[in-house]
N, C-alpha and C positions, 0 to 999 in steps of 0.2 A: 275315379279313384281306382288304384291298382287292385287286381284280384289276388288274394292270398289263399293258401291252402289250410293254414292253421290260425293265423291272425285274423281276427274279426269273426271267429266262430263262437257259438254258444256252447262252451264246454264246462263240465262240472269242475269244481275246485279240486286240485290235486291232493289237498289235505282233508277233504270232506270225510272220508271213511275213518281216518284216525280220530277225528273230532266227534263224530256221532257215535262211535263205539267206545269212547272214553280212553282210547290208547294214547292220545296226545298228552304231553307232559306240561303241566302248568307249575308255577312256583309252589302252589299248595301241595303238589305231589312229591316234592323233593324232601326226602327223609334220609338223614345221615346217622351213622352210629354215634352214640354219645351226645346227641344233639340237645342243646339247651333252648329254652323258650324265653323270649324277651317280651316285656310289657313296658308301656310308657306312662309316666306320671304327667298329667296335663294341668295347666293353670285353670282355675275356675273364674279368673278375672280377666277382663279385656285390657286393663292397663294398671300395672302395679309394680312397685319396687320390691325386690326380694331382699328382705332384711336378714333372714336366716334360712339356710337350707341344711338340714341335719339328716344324714343318711346312715348314721351309726347303727341304729336298731335294725334297719333293713339289711345292712351288710352282715349283721350277726345272726340273722335268721337261717336256720338249717336248710340247706338246699339252694341258698342264694350264692351264686358264683361271682357276680360282679354287679356293681352299681356305677353308672357313669353320669356325669353332669357336664355342663359347658366347659368346665376347667379341664376335662379330659380330652377335648377335641383338639387335635394337633393343629388343624387348619386355622383355629381362632387365634393362634399365636402370631400369625402373619397377616390375617385379614379380619375385618369385622364381619358380623353375620349378614349384614346387608349386601356384602360383596360375594357371598356364597349362595348364588341363586338356585332355586328349585331343590333345595336341600332342607333337612330338618333343622329348624332354627332353635336349637337348645338354648333356653333362656340364660342370659348371662347376669346382668345386674337387675334387669327388670323384664316383665312380660308385656307384650304389646297386643296380644289378642287372646280371647278365650280359647282354651284347648291347645295353646302353645306348649310344646314339650318342655319339661323342666328337668326330668331325670329319667333314666332307663335302667331296668333291672333285667339281668339274665339269671334264670334259675333252672333247676332240673325238671320242673313242670310249670305249666301255665298257671295252675292254682297257687303254687308257692310264689311265683312272680307277682301275681295280683295281690296276695297277702302282704308281700314286701312293700308294695306301693303304699299300702295303708300305714306302714310304719315310718314312712318318710315324712318329716315334719318341715313345713315351709311357713315362714311368717311373711305375710304380704302387707305392704302399705299401699292402699288403693290410690290411684291417680285419676284425675278427671279424664274420661275417654272422649274421643271424637269419632262419631259415627257418620256424620253428614259430610259428603264430599264438598258441598258448596260452602260449608262452614270451615272445612279444613284448609281451603285455599286462601282464606282471608289473612291479611298481614298480621292480624292480632291473634291468630290461632296458635295454640300450644304446639310445639314441635314434638312429634312422636319419636323421631330419631334426630338427635342433635348433630349427628355426623352425616346426614343425608343431604346431598346437593342435587339440584335439578340436573337431569341428563347424565347422572352417574352411570346409568345403564350403558351408555355409549362412550362416556369419558370418565374413566376411573380416577383421574387426577383433576379435580376442580380447579378452575383458574383463580388467581388472586382477586380479591374483591367480591367473590361470590359468597352468598349467605346460605346457611342451611335452610331447608324448605320442606313442606309436606308435599310439594309437587315433584314427583320422581322423574317425570319426563314431560317436556313441553315442546310441542311442534307448531310452527306457524308457516303456512304456505299461502302465497297470494300470486295470482297470475292475471294479467289484464288490469283493467281499471274498474274496481267494484262499484264505486260511486257513479261513474258514468254509465255502467251497465244497468244499475237500478233506475237511473233517470230515463233510460230508453224503454223501461217496462210500463205496460198499461196496468198491470196488476202486480202487487207485491204482497206476499203472504209470509208470515213468520209464526212459528209454533215451537213448543218445547215438548219433547217426547222422553219418557222415562222407562227404563228397564231395570229388572232386579237380578240379583245373582242367581244362577241356576247351575245344577250339577250336570256333568257329562252323561251320567246314567249308565256307566259301564257295569256289567253284570258281576265281574270278578273283583273281589276286594284286593287291595294291595298287600303283597307278601314278598318276603325275601328270605334267603338262606345264605349264610357266609361261612367259609371255613378257611383256616390258615394252615399251610403245610409246614414242615420242619425248617424249610429255608426262609419262612416268613412271608411267602407269597400268599396273597389273599385271593380266593376264588368266590365269586358271588353268582347266585342264581336269582334273577329278578326279572319282572315283566316290564322292562323299560322300553319306551318307543325308540330308543337309540342307544345301543350298547356301548358304542365308542364315546359318544358324548357323556353317557353316564359314567364310564370309566374315568373320563377326564374330571368330571365334577367330584366323584368320590376321591380321586387322587388328591385334589385340592383340600378336601375335607380332612383326609387322613394324613396329609403332607407326605405322600409316598410318590415315587416315580411311577410312570405309567406301566413299566414292564413288571412291576411288583403286584399288579392287580389284573385279574382275569375275570371277565364277565361272560357267563354262559347264557345264551338266550333261551327262554322258554316261551311257550305259547301265551298269547295275551287274550284274555276274555273281555275284550272291549277296552278302548282307551279314549279316542276322540280328542286327544290333546291332554287329557288329565293324567297320563302316566309319563309325561316328561318330568314330572315332580317325583323325587326319590325320598319319600319319608321314612323308609325302613332299611334300605340297602346299606347306607353308610353306618347306621347304628348297629346293624348286625355285624358288619365288618369290624367296627371298633370293639364290640363286645367279644368277638372271636379272637381278636388280637390280645385282649386283656386276659381271656380265660384259656386260650389254646384249644378250645373246643368249638365245634360248629354251633351256630346260633340261628334260630328262626324267629322272625317277628311277622305276625299276620294281623293286619288291622281288622277290627270289627266293622260292620256296616255303619254303626254309629260313629266310629272314628273316621271312616272314609268320608262321611257326609260333613262332619264337623271340622276335620283337619285335612281333608282332601283339598283340592284347589278348584273352586268353581269358576265359571265365566264371570266376568266383571259386570257389576251393575253400572248403569250409565245415565247421564242426563245429556240429551242431544237437542240442540236448538238449530233449526233449519230456517233460513230466510231465502226466498226465491222470487225473482222477478221474471214475468213473461209478457209477451205482446198479446194482443187480442187474438192473433192467429195461432197462439200457442207455442211460440218459439222462446226458449229460455235465454234471457239476456244477461242474467247474473245470478249467482247462488253463493251462499256462505253457510258454514257449519261451525258451531262451537260444541265440542264433544268433551265431556268430562267422564273419565272412567274411574271407578272405585277399585284401586289396586289392592286394597286391604293393607295389612300391616307391614308387608315387605315388598320391595320392587322386584319380584322374582322374574317378571317379564313385562314388556310394554304392549298394551293394546293400542295406544296412541300411534305407535310407529306404523301400524298397518293402515291407518287412515290415509297416509300420504299417497298410497297407490290405489286404494279401493273406494274412497268416497267420491261420488259424482263421475267416476271414470267411464261409465258406460254411456255418458251423454256428452254432446258437443256444446260446451258452455264457454263463451268467450271470456267471461270475467268471473273468477271464482276465488274464494278464500276459505281456508280451513284452519281452525285452531283446535288442537287436541291436547289433552293432558291426562296423565296417570297420577292419581292423587292418593296419598297414604291416609288410611283410617285405622281405627282399632278393631278391625274385623279380619276374618280369615283371608289370607292372601289369595289373589286371583291368578289364573293361568290360562293356557290355551284352551279353546273349545272351538272346533270346526269353524274355520274362517274367522279367527279371533278378532273381536271388535267390530266385525263387518255386519252381522245381522242387526246389531244395535243401531248403527248409522243408517242402514237401509230401511229399518222400521220408520225412521224419520223421513228420509228422502222419498221413499216410495209412497208413504202415506200422504206426504205433501203434494206429490204429483197427482194423486187421486183427487185431492181437494181442488187442485187447479183444473183438472179435466171437468169436474162437476161445475165449477164456476164458469168455465168457458163453453160448456156443453159440447166438449170434444170427446170422442171415444178414447178411453184411457190407453188402449193399445196404440191407437193412431197418434196420440200425443207423444208417446215414447218413440214410435217409429220415426216421426219427423224430427226428433231431437237426438236420435241415436248416433253414437260415435262410430267412425269407420277407420280403416287402416290409414295411417298418416296423421290422424288427429292427435292433438296434445292432451295428455292427462293433466289433472291439476298440478302435479309436481313437475311438469315440463317434459316428462318422458313421452316418447312417440309411440302410439299404438301400433303394434305389428299387425299382421294379417289376422282378422277376426271375423266371426260369423254372427255378429250381433243382429244385424237387420234380418238375415235369413232365419234366425231363431224366433224373432218377433213375428215375422211373417208366417212361420210354421204354426205358431200358436194362434194367430189371427185366423188362418184357414181352418184350423181345428175347431175353434169356437164358432165360426160361421157354419160349419157342418153340424155342429152340435145343436145349434139353435139357441134362442133366448131362454133363459131360465124362467119358469112360471111357478106361481104358487105364492101364498101369503107368507110374509116374513122371510122370504128367501132372497138371497143376494149372491152375486158373483163378484169376486175380487181378483184383480191381476196385479202382479208386481214383477220387477226385474231384479236380478242379483248379479253382481260382478265380483269376480275374484281374480286378482292380478296373477297370483301363483307364486310359489316359492321354489327355489332350486337349491341343491346342495352338492356336495362332493361325494361321489360313490365309486367303488371299484368292483370288479367281477373277475373271477377265474373260470375259464371253461376248460374242462378236461375231456378229451376225446378218448373214450374207452376202446379196448381192443376189439370189441364186436361192433363198433360204430355207434353205439349209444353215447350220450353226452351227459356229463354232470356239470352243473354250474354252482359255484360257491359264492355267496354274497354275505355281507355283514349287516344286512338290514332286516329288521323284525317285520314279520308279516302281520298286519292288522286289518288288511282290506282286500285280501285275495291276491296280493302282489306276487306271491310265488307262482300262482297259476298264470298270470299275465306274462311274467318273465319267462316261464317255461314255454309258453306259446311262441314268444319271440325267438327263443333258441331253436325250437322245433321248426319254425318257419325258415330260419337261416340255414339249417342243415337238412331241410326237406325230410324231416322225420315225423312219425306219429308222436303224439304227446307222451305216450307211455314209454318212449325211448329216451325221455329227458327227465333228469332229476335235478331239482333245485334245493340246495341245502343252505340254511342260515348257520354260518360258523360262529365260533366264539372270537373274542378279541385277540387271541393268540394265533388263530389260524385263518381268519377271514380278512379280506381287504376292507379298508376303511369305508364307512358309510355314515352320513350325517345323522339323520333321524327320519322316522316315519311321521312327518308332520307336513301341513300346508299343501297337501296333495302333490308333494314332490316325489314320492317314492317311486311309483311306476314311471313317472315322467323322466326323472333323472336316472334312475336305475336302469331303465330300458336302454339309455344311451351307452352306459357302461357295458351292459350285457351284449348289445349289438356290436360294439367295438371289440369285445373279447372274442365273439364269434368270427369276426373278420380276421382277427389276428390268427386264430386257430386255422381258419380256412387258407390263409396265406401260407402257413407252415405246411399244410397238407398239399397245397398246390405245388410247393417246392419239391416235395417228395414225388409227386406225379410227374413233374417236369424232368426230374432226374431219371425216373423209370423210362420215360419216352424219349429221353435225350433231346429235349427242346428247351428253349428259354422259358422261364417261369411266367413271363408275360403272355405266353401263348396258351396257358392253361385257364380254362373257365370251369365254374361249378354250376351245374344245372340238373335238376331232377335227380339229385342224389349221386351224380356222376362227376368226377373230375375228368375232363376230356380236352384234347387238343383242338383248338379253334380250327374250323373248316376241315376237320378230319375226325368225324364222330366215331370212326372205328377204333381210334386210339383213345380208349377211355378205361377208367377203373372206378369201381364203386367206393363210396365212403367206407363201407364195412371192410372191404378188401384192403384198402390203403391203411385203415386204422389197425387192422390185424398185423400188418407188417411193422408197425411201430412197437408192438409189445412182445413180439416173438423173440426167442433167444437169438441174440445177435442183431436184433432189429435196430431201427434208427433212433429209438428213444421216444418217450411220451410226448404227446402234443398237449401243451398247456397254453391256452390263449389268455391274454390279459387285456383288460379294458378299464379305462377310468373316464369319468365325466365330471367336469367342474366348470363353473362359470357359464353354464347354459343360460340363455335368455329365457325368461318365463313365457308361457303361452296363455295369455289371459282368456278367460271363458265367461260366458253369460248363461244364466239360467232364467227362463221366463215361466212363471207359474200362474195358474188359474184355479180358483177354488170356488165351488158352489156349496153354500151352506144354508141352514135354516136356524133362526133364533126363536126360541119359545118366549113370547112376549109376557108370559105370566111368571116365568122363572129365570129368564136370561140365559138358559142353557143353550149351547151351540151344538148342533148336529151337522157334521160335515157330510155332505151328500156325495161329492165327487172331487177328485183332485187330479190335475194334469200338470206335468213338468216337462217343458221343452228345454233342451240344453245342447249347446255346441260342444261336442266332445273331441273334435278334431278327427279322430278315428277310434272307434271302440275296439280295443284289443280283444276284449271278451264282453259282448253286449250284456250277457247275463250278469256279470260282475258290476258293470257300470250302472245298469238299471237298479241293482241292489243298493249301490251307493246312493243313488238318487232317492230311492224309496226310504232308505234308512234316515237320510238327512231330513226329508219331509216329516217323517214321524217325530224326530227330535224337535223340529221346528214347531210342530203342532203342540207339543208339550210346553215349550218355551212360551208360545203365544197364549195358550188357554189355561194353563194350570200350574206350571212349575214356578217355585219361588222359595228362596231362603227366608224363613221367618226368624228374625232376630229379637232377642230380649236382652238388653244390657250387653249387646255384642255377641251373645251365645246363640247358636242355631237351636230352635225349639222343635222343628219338624224333621228330625234326623232318621226316622224310620220310613220304609217304603210304603207304609200305610198312611203316614201323615204327609210325606213328600210325594205328591201325586204325579205320576208319570203316565203317559198314554198306554192304554192296553189295546187289545184287538178290537174291543167294542168302540174305541174312540177314533180308529183310523180306517178310512175307506180303502177300497182298491185304488192304488196310485198308478195312474197311467203315465208312461214315459214316451217322449218324442225325442229321439236322438237325431241331432243335426251334425253332419260331418263336413265341416269346412276345415281342411287340414291346416295345422299351424306350420309356420316356416321353420321351426326349430326342433319340434318333438320328433322322435323316432316314428316313422310312418305317418307323421303329421298329428300325433296324439296331443291332447291338452290335459290340463289338470282337471280331474273329474269329481273328486270327493267333496271339495269345499263349496263350489258354486251353488249346489242345490240347497244348502243350508241358509243361504243369504236372504232370499226373498220371502220365505215362508211366513214370517210374522206379519209383514206388511200386507201380503196377499189376504191373509185371514182378517186383519183389521179392516181392509178395504171392503171385503165381503160383508162383514158385520155392519159397516156403515150403510151399505146398499140394502141390507136386509132389515135393519132396525132403525136406521136414521140416526145412529149414535156413532160419533167419531171417538174411538178409544185412543188415548195418547199415553197410556201407562199400562205396563204389564204387571202381572198376567191379566188377561181379559177374562176373568172368572164370571160365572153366572151372576154373582152378587154385584160385581162392578158393572156389568152390562145392564142388569135390571135397574141399578141406581141411575144409570144414564138414561134409560127409557123413561123412568119416572120423572127425572129432571126435564127431559124433553117435553113430556106431557104437561108439566106445570107451566113451561114457557109458551 
């Protein structure tokens, strides 16, 4: 692999100082003169018709400046609420989940706004709710949305003859001959695995501020994971053209997919339009937990056939995701690329669906839908390895997919480092030695993430002193500013402190899709790299003019533009940049780059966890954790390792403790005391093994880094618990109570 001067180095984040000193601006820091405060009235019922909604007394309260309901939403005049995804679903004729917004108040203080909510009178007529996804898909099930048709997420115009359904999205994939594949198997195993809804666990609650100027243009400050996509969504909600809305990005205190949802920004904007004053809405932690958007619960049934020698002949998966009350996004879509794709399986079938229930809608969470499926797949492989008495890593190595193999959906795998990653882990565990001790077990699991790509642009401005500024329109939630700055510094042969990366607003920055799916650095790096090349081409043209040679004879190396084969004819980047900005100079150098349509660079993460189970309490103590991952090339190893360690920590929570507890559709454990997340005492030192098999498409060979390490955690822990306590856990969370119950059941049998 090539040697670089800045890329590949462990450098501190460029925004570290502003964040640790409190200088960074978050949406909670935005205060405008004359600002009003918004509060949201929410439904206490999971399913009910609204018979009467009376806001007169609230409107009459001194200090209340506006009250809005669904009838005030301009976007509802052209589209139904199920078509306005990831936005606040202000209830129209009925509510379909507990905590659904019903009305919003703007007042001169938060206290007055809260008092006004108490004055709003709503008469509900309760309807029978549906909470179970397996009940919701039955033909006899009551329809939650009479106007919802299957696959409306991808096809807004349902075909003739289609009937409304509680199934929002339905995917079927079959490759090869499943029946013949199972006939070739010596062992066939089938099990069902269940997961619960979990929160992303971001530290910063959701908040927004909106203002409207004299021309009617709306300006919004909010912590969205994609300001351009957010602008588009808000424009539909407000029925405004895009140029009448400006989003100004602020820092984000954690997101992990949960801040693609915009519960406050459109409401702030609508209230600001009504009142002519700036409006701020900040959700409480209770509201974030109850009306944020969790990862989907799921029921995953895996069937797999293998030969006595451990070769997989056939595999099938049926995956049902709980989408909640609105089809805001699809988890099932992600299974077509991510289920079984790390293995070479000649005969495979996948059925996946998103099902509507009367619960809070679900959204993205780090590798959406994929940790759930891999909990089943990788637990299944562990059971097979035990049955065949084959080392679990060896079983995976002999079935691992390689470049040129087909994924279940028929796509061809590009260059990948799956085998190298497995072998790296095998070598590590061999050096570590066998785990010893009572009630101790080691679990391994693999995780695959196909990757997502988007459309991104970048502007590179070469300043008069040779320093460089890059403007991008993507929000930094994972240290992407630092990684992009390293790429720019590498391309111009500059130290990192000579490069500035700025996230612009929607009026000044180039388009960027979103910070999701581990696409940010992967796609943005291509745009930044191309912008650098554009700027260097312009600078080379100036150097060619100075030396009176053809531009093709100019090369850039070690900070100098020089004539090929004539090194004495050279000029530094700083000197040529100075000539562009001097009086009568040639004019500014502005490089432009865009990236779209990039092929993804799939990645694998292989995890091994050693843990101990207390056989009297069922409590799990994680002793050590190691994650090996093919990252292609680590632009900043410090950042990549942090991504891996953060994902493992979240996966530990999902596996052992996190869970939405519902009663009549309403979340009961909405405080951080009752909703247990991992603390420092729950998480060991997490060792990382970076494998660098360069991708064919990523800049410098990079791959998607943030999502893969989330995928195998749950299964690795489940496999370790089985080896430690002899109990196979097939439902999450694997709490001490659940494990102890399994131990006692095993003892009786």
